MARBA-3410 file (N, C-alpha, C, O; in Angstrom, 1 decimal):
151
-78.9,-109.4,19.2,-79.1,-110.8,19.1,-79.5,-111.2,17.7,-80.6,-110.8,17.2 ~ -78.8,-112.1,17.1,-79.1,-112.5,15.8,-80.0,-113.8,15.8,-79.7,-114.7,16.6 ~ -81.0,-113.8,15.0,-81.8,-115.0,14.9,-81.1,-115.9,13.9,-80.2,-115.5,13.2 ~ -81.4,-117.2,13.9,-80.7,-118.1,13.1,-80.7,-117.7,11.6,-81.8,-117.4,11.1 ~ -79.5,-117.7,11.0,-79.3,-117.3,9.6,-79.7,-115.9,9.2,-79.6,-115.5,8.0
-80.0,-115.1,10.2,-80.4,-113.7,9.8,-79.2,-112.9,9.4,-79.3,-112.1,8.4 ~ -78.1,-113.0,10.1,-76.9,-112.2,9.7,-76.5,-112.5,8.3,-76.2,-111.6,7.5 ~ -76.5,-113.8,7.9,-76.1,-114.2,6.6,-77.1,-113.7,5.6,-76.7,-113.2,4.5 ~ -78.4,-113.8,5.9,-79.4,-113.4,5.0,-79.3,-111.9,4.7,-79.5,-111.4,3.6 ~ -79.0,-111.1,5.8,-78.8,-109.7,5.6,-77.7,-109.3,4.6,-77.9,-108.4,3.8
-76.6,-110.0,4.7,-75.4,-109.7,3.9,-75.6,-110.1,2.5,-74.9,-109.6,1.6 ~ -76.5,-111.1,2.2,-76.7,-111.5,0.9,-77.5,-110.5,0.0,-77.3,-110.5,-1.2 ~ -78.3,-109.7,0.6,-79.1,-108.7,-0.1,-78.5,-107.3,0.0,-78.2,-106.8,1.1 ~ -78.2,-106.7,-1.1,-77.5,-105.4,-1.1,-78.3,-104.3,-0.4,-77.7,-103.5,0.4 ~ -79.6,-104.3,-0.6,-80.4,-103.3,0.2,-80.3,-103.5,1.7,-80.2,-102.6,2.4
-80.4,-104.8,2.0,-80.2,-105.1,3.5,-78.9,-104.7,4.0,-78.7,-104.4,5.2 ~ -77.8,-104.8,3.2,-76.5,-104.5,3.6,-76.5,-103.0,3.9,-75.8,-102.6,4.9 ~ -77.2,-102.2,3.2,-77.2,-100.7,3.5,-77.9,-100.5,4.8,-77.4,-99.8,5.6 ~ -79.0,-101.2,5.0,-79.8,-101.1,6.3,-78.9,-101.6,7.4,-78.9,-101.1,8.5 ~ -78.2,-102.7,7.2,-77.4,-103.4,8.2,-76.4,-102.4,8.8,-76.0,-102.5,10.0
-75.8,-101.5,8.0,-74.8,-100.6,8.5,-75.4,-99.7,9.6,-74.7,-99.5,10.6 ~ -76.7,-99.3,9.5,-77.3,-98.5,10.5,-77.6,-99.3,11.7,-77.5,-98.9,12.8 ~ -78.0,-100.6,11.5,-78.4,-101.4,12.6,-77.1,-101.8,13.4,-77.2,-102.1,14.6 ~ -76.0,-101.8,12.8,-74.7,-102.1,13.5,-74.4,-101.1,14.6,-73.7,-101.3,15.6 ~ -75.0,-99.9,14.5,-74.7,-98.8,15.4,-75.8,-98.6,16.4,-75.8,-97.7,17.3
-76.8,-99.5,16.4,-77.9,-99.4,17.4,-77.7,-100.5,18.5,-77.8,-101.7,18.2 ~ -77.5,-100.0,19.7,-77.3,-101.0,20.8,-78.6,-101.3,21.4,-79.4,-100.5,21.8 ~ -78.8,-102.6,21.6,-79.9,-103.1,22.4,-81.2,-103.1,21.5,-82.3,-103.5,22.1 ~ -81.1,-102.8,20.3,-82.3,-102.8,19.4,-82.3,-103.9,18.4,-83.1,-103.9,17.5 ~ -81.4,-104.9,18.6,-81.3,-106.0,17.6,-82.6,-106.7,17.3,-82.9,-106.9,16.2
-83.3,-107.0,18.4,-84.6,-107.8,18.2,-85.6,-107.0,17.4,-86.2,-107.5,16.5 ~ -85.7,-105.7,17.7,-86.6,-104.8,16.9,-86.1,-104.7,15.5,-86.9,-104.9,14.5 ~ -84.8,-104.5,15.3,-84.3,-104.4,13.9,-84.6,-105.6,13.1,-85.0,-105.5,11.9 ~ -84.3,-106.8,13.6,-84.5,-108.0,12.8,-86.0,-108.3,12.6,-86.4,-108.9,11.6 ~ -86.8,-108.0,13.6,-88.3,-108.2,13.5,-88.8,-107.2,12.4,-89.7,-107.6,11.6
-88.3,-106.0,12.4,-88.6,-105.0,11.3,-88.3,-105.6,9.9,-89.1,-105.5,9.0 ~ -87.0,-106.0,9.8,-86.6,-106.6,8.5,-87.4,-107.8,8.1,-87.8,-107.9,6.9 ~ -87.7,-108.6,9.0,-88.6,-109.8,8.7,-89.9,-109.4,8.2,-90.5,-109.9,7.2 ~ -90.5,-108.4,8.8,-91.8,-107.9,8.4,-91.8,-107.3,7.0,-92.7,-107.5,6.2 ~ -90.7,-106.6,6.7,-90.6,-105.9,5.4,-90.4,-107.0,4.4,-90.9,-106.9,3.2
-89.6,-108.0,4.7,-89.2,-109.1,3.7,-90.2,-110.2,3.7,-90.1,-111.1,2.8 ~ -91.1,-110.3,4.6,-92.0,-111.4,4.6,-92.8,-111.5,3.4,-93.6,-110.7,3.0 ~ -92.5,-112.6,2.6,-93.2,-112.8,1.3,-94.2,-113.9,1.4,-94.7,-114.4,0.3 ~ -94.5,-114.4,2.6,-95.5,-115.5,2.7,-96.9,-114.9,2.5,-97.4,-114.2,3.3 ~ -97.5,-115.2,1.3,-98.8,-114.7,1.0,-99.9,-115.7,1.1,-101.1,-115.4,1.0
-99.6,-117.0,1.3,-100.6,-118.0,1.4,-100.5,-118.7,2.8,-99.4,-119.0,3.2 ~ -101.6,-118.9,3.4,-102.9,-118.4,3.1,-103.1,-116.9,3.5,-102.3,-116.4,4.3 ~ -104.1,-116.3,2.9,-104.4,-114.9,3.2,-104.9,-114.8,4.7,-105.4,-115.7,5.2 ~ -104.6,-113.6,5.2,-105.0,-113.4,6.6,-105.4,-112.0,6.9,-105.0,-111.1,6.1 ~ -106.2,-111.8,8.0,-106.6,-110.5,8.5,-106.0,-110.4,9.9,-106.0,-111.4,10.6
-105.7,-109.1,10.3,-105.4,-108.9,11.7,-106.3,-107.7,12.1,-106.2,-106.7,11.5 ~ -107.1,-108.0,13.1,-108.1,-107.0,13.6,-107.8,-106.6,15.0,-107.6,-107.4,15.9 ~ -107.7,-105.2,15.2,-107.5,-104.7,16.5,-108.9,-104.2,17.0,-109.5,-103.4,16.4 ~ -109.3,-104.7,18.2,-110.5,-104.3,18.8,-110.3,-103.1,19.7,-109.2,-102.8,20.2 ~ -111.4,-102.5,20.1,-111.4,-101.3,20.9,-110.8,-101.5,22.3,-110.3,-100.6,22.9
-111.0,-102.8,22.8,-110.5,-103.1,24.1,-109.0,-103.5,24.1,-108.5,-103.8,25.2 ~ -108.3,-103.3,23.0,-106.9,-103.6,22.9,-106.6,-105.0,22.6,-105.4,-105.4,22.5 ~ -107.6,-105.9,22.4,-107.3,-107.2,22.0,-107.2,-107.3,20.5,-107.6,-106.4,19.8 ~ -106.8,-108.5,20.0,-106.6,-108.7,18.5,-107.2,-110.0,18.1,-107.3,-110.9,19.0 ~ -107.6,-110.1,16.9,-108.0,-111.4,16.3,-107.2,-111.5,15.0,-107.2,-110.6,14.1
-106.6,-112.7,14.8,-106.0,-113.1,13.6,-106.9,-114.0,12.9,-107.3,-115.1,13.4 ~ -107.3,-113.7,11.6,-108.2,-114.6,10.8,-107.4,-115.1,9.7,-106.7,-114.3,8.9 ~ -107.4,-116.4,9.5,-106.7,-117.0,8.4,-107.7,-117.8,7.5,-108.5,-118.5,8.0 ~ -107.6,-117.5,6.2,-108.6,-118.1,5.3,-108.1,-119.4,4.8,-107.1,-119.5,4.0 ~ -108.7,-120.5,5.3,-108.2,-121.9,4.9,-109.5,-122.8,4.6,-109.7,-123.7,5.3
-110.2,-122.5,3.5,-111.4,-123.3,3.2,-111.0,-124.7,2.8,-110.0,-125.0,2.2 ~ -111.8,-125.6,3.3,-111.6,-127.0,3.0,-110.6,-127.7,4.0,-110.4,-129.0,3.9 ~ -110.0,-127.0,4.9,-109.1,-127.6,5.9,-109.9,-128.1,7.1,-110.9,-127.6,7.4 ~ -109.3,-129.1,7.7,-109.9,-129.7,9.0,-108.9,-129.3,10.2,-107.7,-129.1,10.0 ~ -109.5,-129.3,11.4,-108.7,-129.0,12.6,-107.5,-129.8,12.7,-106.5,-129.3,13.1
-107.6,-131.1,12.4,-106.6,-132.1,12.7,-105.3,-131.8,11.8,-104.3,-132.3,12.1 ~ -105.5,-131.0,10.7,-104.4,-130.8,9.8,-103.7,-129.5,10.1,-102.8,-129.1,9.3 ~ -104.1,-128.8,11.1,-103.5,-127.4,11.4,-102.9,-127.4,12.8,-103.4,-128.0,13.8 ~ -101.7,-126.7,12.9,-101.1,-126.5,14.2,-100.8,-125.1,14.4,-100.5,-124.4,13.5 ~ -101.0,-124.6,15.6,-100.8,-123.2,16.0,-99.9,-123.2,17.2,-100.2,-123.8,18.3
-98.7,-122.6,17.1,-97.8,-122.6,18.2,-97.2,-121.1,18.4,-96.9,-120.5,17.4 ~ -97.2,-120.7,19.6,-96.6,-119.4,19.9,-95.3,-119.7,20.6,-95.2,-120.3,21.7 ~ -94.2,-119.2,20.1,-92.8,-119.4,20.6,-91.9,-118.3,20.3,-91.8,-117.9,19.1 ~ -91.2,-117.8,21.3,-90.2,-116.8,21.1,-90.6,-115.6,20.2,-89.9,-115.2,19.3 ~ -91.8,-115.0,20.5,-92.2,-113.9,19.8,-92.8,-114.1,18.4,-93.0,-113.2,17.6
-93.0,-115.4,18.1,-93.6,-115.7,16.7,-94.8,-116.6,16.9,-94.8,-117.6,17.6 ~ -95.9,-116.2,16.2,-97.1,-117.1,16.2,-97.0,-117.9,14.9,-97.0,-117.3,13.8 ~ -96.8,-119.2,15.0,-96.6,-120.0,13.8,-97.9,-120.8,13.5,-98.4,-121.6,14.4 ~ -98.5,-120.6,12.4,-99.7,-121.3,11.9,-99.2,-122.2,10.8,-98.8,-121.7,9.8 ~ -99.4,-123.5,11.0,-98.9,-124.5,9.9,-100.1,-125.4,9.6,-100.9,-125.8,10.4
-100.1,-125.8,8.3,-101.1,-126.8,7.9,-100.5,-127.8,6.9,-99.7,-127.4,6.0 ~ -100.8,-129.0,7.0,-100.4,-130.0,6.1,-101.5,-131.1,6.1,-101.8,-131.7,7.1 ~ -102.0,-131.5,4.9,-102.9,-132.5,4.7,-102.2,-133.8,4.8,-101.2,-134.0,4.1 ~ -102.7,-134.8,5.6,-102.0,-136.0,5.7,-102.1,-136.9,4.4,-103.1,-136.8,3.7 ~ -101.1,-137.7,4.1,-101.1,-138.5,2.9,-102.2,-139.5,2.9,-102.6,-140.0,1.8
-102.8,-139.9,4.0,-103.8,-140.9,4.1,-105.1,-140.5,3.4,-105.9,-141.3,3.0 ~ -105.2,-139.2,3.2,-106.5,-138.7,2.6,-106.5,-138.6,1.1,-107.2,-137.8,0.5 ~ -105.7,-139.4,0.5,-105.7,-139.4,-1.0,-107.0,-140.0,-1.5,-107.5,-141.0,-1.1 ~ -107.5,-139.2,-2.5,-108.8,-139.6,-3.0,-108.7,-140.4,-4.3,-107.7,-140.2,-5.0 ~ -109.6,-141.2,-4.6,-109.6,-141.9,-5.9,-110.3,-141.2,-7.0,-110.4,-141.6,-8.1
-110.9,-140.1,-6.6,-111.6,-139.2,-7.6,-110.7,-138.5,-8.5,-109.5,-138.2,-8.1 ~ -111.1,-138.1,-9.7,-110.4,-137.3,-10.6,-110.9,-135.9,-10.6,-112.1,-135.7,-10.9 ~ -110.1,-134.9,-10.3,-110.5,-133.6,-10.4,-110.5,-133.0,-11.8,-109.5,-133.2,-12.5 ~ -111.6,-132.5,-12.3,-111.6,-131.8,-13.5,-111.0,-130.4,-13.4,-110.4,-129.8,-14.3 ~ -111.3,-129.8,-12.2,-110.7,-128.5,-11.8,-110.5,-128.5,-10.3,-111.4,-128.9,-9.6
-109.2,-128.2,-9.9,-108.9,-128.3,-8.5,-108.5,-126.9,-8.0,-107.3,-126.6,-8.0 ~ -109.5,-126.0,-7.7,-109.2,-124.6,-7.4,-109.1,-124.3,-5.9,-108.5,-123.3,-5.5 ~ -109.5,-125.2,-5.0,-109.3,-125.0,-3.6,-108.0,-125.7,-3.2,-107.9,-126.9,-3.2 ~ -107.1,-124.8,-2.7,-105.8,-125.3,-2.4,-105.7,-126.0,-1.1,-106.3,-125.6,-0.1 ~ -105.0,-127.1,-1.1,-104.7,-127.8,0.2,-103.2,-128.0,0.3,-102.7,-129.0,0.9
-102.4,-127.1,-0.3,-101.0,-127.2,-0.2,-100.5,-126.9,1.2,-101.2,-126.1,1.9 ~ -99.5,-127.5,1.6,-99.0,-127.3,3.0,-98.5,-125.8,3.1,-98.1,-125.2,2.1 ~ -98.7,-125.2,4.3,-98.2,-123.9,4.5,-97.6,-123.7,5.9,-97.9,-124.4,6.8 ~ -96.8,-122.6,6.0,-96.2,-122.2,7.2,-96.4,-120.7,7.2,-95.9,-120.0,6.4 ~ -97.2,-120.2,8.2,-97.5,-118.7,8.3,-96.9,-118.2,9.6,-97.6,-118.3,10.6
-95.7,-117.6,9.6,-95.2,-117.0,10.8,-95.7,-115.5,10.9,-95.6,-114.8,10.0 ~ -96.1,-115.2,12.1,-96.5,-113.8,12.4,-95.8,-113.3,13.7,-95.8,-114.0,14.7 ~ -95.1,-112.2,13.6,-94.4,-111.6,14.8,-95.5,-111.2,15.8,-96.5,-110.7,15.4 ~ -95.2,-111.5,17.0,-96.2,-111.2,18.1,-95.5,-110.6,19.3,-94.4,-111.0,19.7 ~ -96.1,-109.5,19.8,-95.5,-108.9,21.0,-95.5,-109.8,22.2,-96.4,-110.7,22.3
-94.5,-109.6,23.0,-94.4,-110.5,24.2,-95.5,-110.3,25.2,-95.8,-111.3,25.9 ~ -96.2,-109.2,25.2,-97.3,-109.0,26.1,-98.6,-109.4,25.6,-99.7,-109.2,26.2 ~ -98.7,-110.1,24.4,-99.9,-110.7,23.9,-100.0,-112.1,24.2,-99.0,-112.9,24.0 ~ -101.1,-112.6,24.7,-101.3,-114.0,25.0,-102.6,-114.5,24.3,-103.5,-113.7,24.1 ~ -102.5,-115.8,23.9,-103.7,-116.4,23.3,-104.8,-116.4,24.3,-104.7,-116.8,25.4
-106.0,-115.9,23.8,-107.2,-115.9,24.7,-108.1,-117.0,24.2,-108.8,-116.8,23.2 ~ -108.2,-118.0,25.0,-109.1,-119.1,24.7,-108.6,-120.0,23.6,-107.4,-119.9,23.3 ~ -109.4,-120.8,23.0,-109.0,-121.6,21.9,-109.2,-120.9,20.6,-110.0,-120.0,20.5 ~ -108.5,-121.4,19.6,-108.7,-120.9,18.2,-110.0,-121.5,17.7,-110.4,-122.6,18.2 ~ -110.7,-120.9,16.8,-111.9,-121.5,16.2,-111.7,-121.6,14.7,-111.0,-120.8,14.0
-112.4,-122.6,14.1,-112.4,-122.8,12.7,-113.8,-123.0,12.2,-114.5,-124.0,12.4 ~ -114.3,-121.9,11.6,-115.7,-121.9,11.1,-115.8,-121.3,9.7,-115.2,-120.3,9.4 ~ -116.5,-122.0,8.9,-116.7,-121.6,7.5,-115.4,-121.2,6.8,-115.4,-120.3,6.0 ~ -114.4,-122.0,7.0,-113.1,-121.9,6.3,-112.2,-120.7,6.9,-111.2,-120.4,6.3 ~ -112.6,-120.1,8.0,-111.8,-119.1,8.6,-111.4,-119.5,10.0,-112.1,-119.8,10.9
-110.0,-119.6,10.1,-109.4,-119.9,11.4,-109.2,-118.6,12.2,-108.6,-117.6,11.6 ~ -109.8,-118.5,13.4,-109.7,-117.3,14.2,-108.9,-117.5,15.4,-109.2,-118.5,16.2 ~ -107.9,-116.7,15.7,-107.1,-116.8,16.9,-107.2,-115.5,17.6,-106.9,-114.4,17.0 ~ -107.6,-115.5,18.9,-107.8,-114.3,19.7,-106.7,-114.1,20.6,-106.2,-115.0,21.3 ~ -106.2,-112.8,20.6,-105.0,-112.4,21.4,-105.4,-111.3,22.4,-106.2,-110.4,22.0
-104.9,-111.4,23.6,-105.3,-110.3,24.6,-104.0,-109.9,25.2,-103.1,-110.7,25.5 ~ -103.9,-108.6,25.5,-102.7,-108.0,26.2,-102.8,-108.4,27.7,-103.8,-108.4,28.3 ~ -101.6,-108.8,28.2,-101.5,-109.2,29.6,-100.3,-108.5,30.3,-99.5,-107.9,29.6 ~ -100.2,-108.5,31.6,-99.1,-108.1,32.3,-98.0,-109.1,32.1,-98.2,-110.3,32.4 ~ -96.8,-108.7,31.6,-95.8,-109.6,31.3,-95.0,-110.0,32.5,-94.4,-109.2,33.2
-95.0,-111.4,32.8,-94.2,-111.9,33.9,-93.1,-112.7,33.3,-91.9,-112.5,33.8 ~ -93.4,-113.6,32.4,-92.3,-114.4,31.7,-92.9,-114.9,30.4,-94.1,-115.0,30.3 ~ -92.0,-115.1,29.5,-92.4,-115.5,28.2,-92.7,-117.1,28.2,-91.8,-117.8,28.6 ~ -93.8,-117.4,27.7,-94.2,-118.9,27.7,-94.4,-119.3,26.3,-94.9,-118.6,25.5 ~ -93.9,-120.5,26.0,-94.2,-121.1,24.7,-95.5,-121.9,24.9,-95.7,-122.6,25.9
-96.3,-121.8,23.9,-97.6,-122.5,24.1,-98.1,-123.0,22.7,-97.9,-122.4,21.7 ~ -98.8,-124.1,22.8,-99.5,-124.7,21.6,-101.0,-124.4,21.8,-101.5,-124.6,22.9 ~ -101.7,-124.0,20.8,-103.0,-123.5,20.9,-104.0,-124.6,20.3,-103.7,-125.0,19.2 ~ -105.0,-124.9,21.0,-106.0,-125.9,20.5,-107.0,-125.2,19.7,-107.3,-124.0,19.8 ~ -107.6,-125.9,18.7,-108.6,-125.4,17.9,-109.9,-126.1,18.3,-110.0,-127.3,18.3
-110.9,-125.3,18.7,-112.2,-125.8,19.1,-113.2,-125.8,18.0,-114.3,-126.3,18.2
END
């Protein structure tokens, strides 16, 4: 199963073309293959994040977003991807002049591949500039798309 624009993107990069030859011979592993390539090629470095695995098998994703407010962030889990997005609304334009503006408020999109058997556990939290999203392993019945609230 090809994800949108993935086949084209693979053929544009020579290294990927080499890898693509092997993937052509793997039946039923398309989703793994493309998820693997996305993970290798993922160059989204802003904002910084941590992924923590707990002893009980649950996970916590921490995203460093100092200066951001809950209303400017959206978190959606859909089709095996956890998408964390942020955009400061234009209404918040300040009349002050920055002499140095080191705290970034640029818009971001942070996609993270997520296993089908992981589900968001409770609400996400935003404390001291760290957005925390808790994931817990469940018995898989069907894949659900969900939007996650921030408390």
